[in-house]
C-alpha positions in Angstrom: 45.3 -19.2 -1.7 43.6 -16.1 -3.1 40.3 -17.3 -1.7 41.8 -17.4 1.8 43.2 -13.9 1.4 39.8 -12.5 0.4 38.0 -13.7 3.5 40.2 -11.8 6.0 39.7 -8.7 3.9 35.9 -9.0 4.2 36.2 -9.4 8.0 38.3 -6.3 8.2 35.7 -4.3 6.2 32.8 -5.4 8.4 34.2 -6.1 11.9 32.1 -8.7 13.8 32.3 -9.8 17.3 32.7 -13.5 18.2 29.1 -13.7 19.3 27.8 -12.1 16.0 29.9 -14.6 14.0 28.5 -17.5 15.9 24.9 -16.2 15.4 25.4 -15.6 11.7 26.8 -19.1 11.2 23.9 -20.7 13.1 21.3 -18.7 11.3 22.8 -19.1 7.8 23.0 -22.9 8.5 19.2 -22.9 8.5 18.9 -22.6 4.7 18.8 -18.9 4.1 19.5 -17.4 0.7 21.1 -14.0 0.3 19.0 -11.4 -1.5 21.2 -9.2 -3.7 20.5 -5.6 -4.8 19.0 -4.1 -1.6 20.6 -0.8 -0.6 18.4 0.3 2.3 15.9 -1.3 4.7 13.5 0.9 6.7 11.1 0.0 9.5 8.4 2.7 10.1 6.9 3.1 13.6 4.0 5.1 14.8 4.7 8.7 15.4 6.9 9.2 12.4 9.9 7.3 13.7 11.8 5.4 11.1 14.5 2.8 11.8 16.8 2.6 8.8 19.6 0.2 7.9 22.0 1.4 5.3 24.0 -1.2 3.3 22.1 -4.2 4.7 22.8 -7.8 4.3 19.4 -9.4 3.6 18.7 -13.1 3.7 15.4 -14.9 2.8 14.2 -18.1 4.3 13.6 -20.7 1.6 10.6 -22.2 3.5 8.6 -19.0 4.1 8.4 -15.2 3.5 10.7 -14.5 6.4 13.7 -12.2 6.0 16.8 -11.7 8.1 18.5 -8.3 8.0 22.1 -7.6 9.2 23.5 -4.1 9.4 23.9 -1.0 11.5 20.5 0.5 12.4 20.0 4.2 12.7 16.9 5.9 14.0 15.4 8.8 12.1 12.6 11.1 13.3 10.5 12.2 10.3 8.7 14.8 12.4 11.9 16.4 13.4 13.1 16.4 9.8 9.8 18.0 8.7 10.1 20.7 11.4 13.7 21.4 10.3 12.6 21.8 6.7 9.8 24.2 7.8 12.3 26.2 9.8 14.6 26.4 6.8 11.7 27.5 4.6 10.8 30.3 7.1 14.4 31.4 7.3 14.5 31.7 3.5 11.2 33.7 3.5 12.6 36.0 6.2 15.8 36.5 4.2 13.7 37.3 1.1 11.7 39.9 3.1 15.0 41.4 4.5 16.2 42.0 0.9 13.2 44.4 0.5 11.0 42.8 -2.1 8.3 45.6 -2.3 5.9 43.4 -4.3 5.5 40.8 -1.6 4.9 43.1 1.3 1.4 44.2 0.1 0.4 40.6 -0.4 1.4 39.8 3.1 -0.6 42.7 4.4 -3.7 41.6 2.5 -3.4 38.1 4.0 -3.2 39.6 7.5 -6.3 41.7 6.8 -8.3 38.6 5.9 -7.5 37.1 9.4 -9.3 40.0 11.1 -12.6 38.9 9.6 -14.7 36.5 11.6 -15.1 33.2 9.7 -18.2 31.1 10.1 -17.3 27.7 11.8 -20.6 26.1 11.2 -20.2 22.4 10.3 -16.6 22.2 11.5 -15.8 20.5 14.8 -14.0 22.6 17.5 -11.4 19.8 18.2 -10.6 19.7 14.4 -10.0 23.4 14.3 -7.7 23.3 17.4 -5.7 20.4 15.9 -5.2 22.2 12.6 -4.2 25.4 14.5 -1.6 23.6 16.6 -0.2 21.4 13.9 0.1 24.1 11.1 0.8 27.1 13.4 -1.8 29.3 11.8 -4.7 31.4 13.0 -8.1 30.0 13.9 -9.6 31.7 10.8 -7.1 30.1 8.4 -7.7 26.7 10.0 -11.5 27.0 9.5 -11.1 28.1 5.9 -8.7 25.2 5.2 -11.0 22.7 6.8 -14.0 24.0 4.7 -11.9 23.9 1.5 -11.0 20.3 2.2 -14.4 19.0 3.3 -13.3 18.8 7.0 -10.4 16.5 6.1 -7.8 17.4 8.8 -4.8 15.9 7.0 -5.4 17.7 3.8 -6.1 21.0 5.6 -2.8 20.8 7.4 -1.0 19.9 4.2 -2.6 22.9 2.4 -1.5 25.2 5.1 2.0 23.9 5.5 3.1 23.1 1.9 
C-alpha cells in the first residue's frame, strides 16, 4: 500500500501530460537504464547559445551510446551574459572613479596619451584589427598592440583587452 501511495506523490511533483506519459512508457520499454547522479545537461550551439536542462532524468540505451534526457529546457545566451558582466564591471569602475581615487586618475590619463601615438600596423591584417576593435570596444592603436603582443591571434588579443 505504501508503494502505491508513493507513485501519485511523484506524479504530483513532476506533472506530465497524457502524451508524455505514453511516450515515456514506450521509450522506457525499449531497454533503457536510468543514469543517476546527473544534475545538469547542456547543449552548446554556435554563437554562444546554450540549451540547459536542470534536474534532468537521463536514460542510456543498453545497446549503444545513446542517451535520452527528460526535463525542462532553458535557453541561455552566453554572449548576453558576458556583455552583462562587462557592463557590471564598467559600472563598478565608474563608481570607483566617482569616489575620487586620485591615484587611478593619472594612470588613466597616461593610457589615453598612449592612444594618441600612431602604432605601426605592419604584419597585422586590417580585418583582424577591425574585428578586435569592434569586439573589445577599444581604440585601433590598442587593438594593434594587442594583436602584436599575441602574435596576431585574434581570440587572445580580445581576451587580453577585455579581461
